[in-house]
C-alpha positions, 0 to 999 in steps of 0.5 A, a space after each residue: 500500500 505504501 508503494 502505490 500512487 494515489 489520487 487522494 490522501 486524507 488524514 490527521 497524521 500523528 504529532 510528535 516533536 523530534 525530542 520524543 523520537 527514539 534513536 531509530 526514528 531520529 536516524 531515519 528522520 534525519 536521513 530521509 526527511 531532512 526538510 521535515 524532521 522536526 516533527 512526525 506530522 511534517 514528515 507525513 505531509 512530505 510522505 503523502 505528497 510524494 505518494 500522489 499521482 501527478 494530479 492528485 490531492 493531499 488533505 491533512 489536519 496538522 499543527 500550524 507550525 510548518 507555516 511559520 517556523 524557521 525549522 520548516 523553511 526548507 519544507 515550505 520552499 519545496 512545497 511552494 516551488 513544486 506543489 500548489 496549496 489550493 485551500 487552507 483553513 487556519 484554526 485557533 486553539 480548541 477548534 475541533 477540540 484540539 488544544 493548539 493551533 492547527 491547519 487543514 491544508 489541501 495540497 495539489 501535486 503539481 505546481 500551478 503558477 499564479 493560482 490563487 489559493 483560498 485561505 481563511 481563519 476559524 476561531 473557537 467562537 465561530 464553531 457551532 455545537 457540531 464542531 463545524 463553522 457556522 458560515 464560510 468565510 467568517 466575517 471579520 476573520 482573516 480571509 484571502 485568495 492569494 497566489 503562493 508565489 507572493 510568499 516567496 517575496 517574504 524572507 523565510 517564505 512563511 504562509 502569511 496569507 493575510 499580508 497586504 499587497 503594500 506589505 509584500 511590495 515593501 519586502 520587494 523594494 525595501 532593505 532588510 534591517 540587518 542590511 542597514 543597522 547592526 541589531 543590539 540588545 538593550 540594557 540587561 541588568 541581570 536583576 531588575 529587583 536590585 538595580 531598578 527603582 521607580 523614580 519616586 522611590 529614591 532621593 531626587 537629587 541622586 537622579 540625573 533626568 537629562 543626561 545627554 550622553 554617557 560622559 555627561 552621565 558619568 560627570 554628573 556623579 549621579 546614581 540613578 538615570 531614566 530607564 525605558 522598561 516598557 509596560 502597559 498601554 498608555 494613550 497620552 504618555 509613555 511608561 517613564 516610571 523607572 530609573 536604573 542604577 548607572 553610577 560610575 558608568 554602570 560599574 555595579 551592573 557591569 560587574 554583577 554575577 548572578 
């Protein structure tokens, strides 16, 4: 049965991350399913796409992770370049009683350039007592008919079916951030409870609110400096509550060992 070719494959394959594989299965996956070895469900997608006749269809209920995660990038690129996604129903947690996001995807064995697949989102609130959508498409949910060729214009080729033409255009003509600047992590104290205070908790004359540079901060001799930590939404004013101990150019933070 596994050697035959089929016109239609329909299944809800098993899910198991590679961390749960025994040594035999792990070796088999790495050897035979290099693009999908991270999880059994992804290996099943590849296996049954391969088992189709030239014009066949494969419909599977799987985890949604293959649509976005970098570990499935090669798998997505292979699907987008060689197969056609004709339909995809993207479901949130608890739809059909499944406790995580899933995707019902129909793959067509051959690649149809420019074909616009139909993609729609289903939320738990959209489901009737019979575990089926009350209507399709759901008003207000993500819905689009888009060619998968558009996904190739986005780094990593995620199945981001809801993206607008303007956003895709930005990826085509724009520059990636790492081509313009070098990303850096912000200040990490190692112990916020020790190094941070809300500004009204410390002596006011030990705070330098208007330091314009690191040398300016050091020369001030102050201990506490404004620290943009973030926080809850505020419509008219930011979360400027915290100060950080940056005395002597952050000497204590720089030498802190947890």
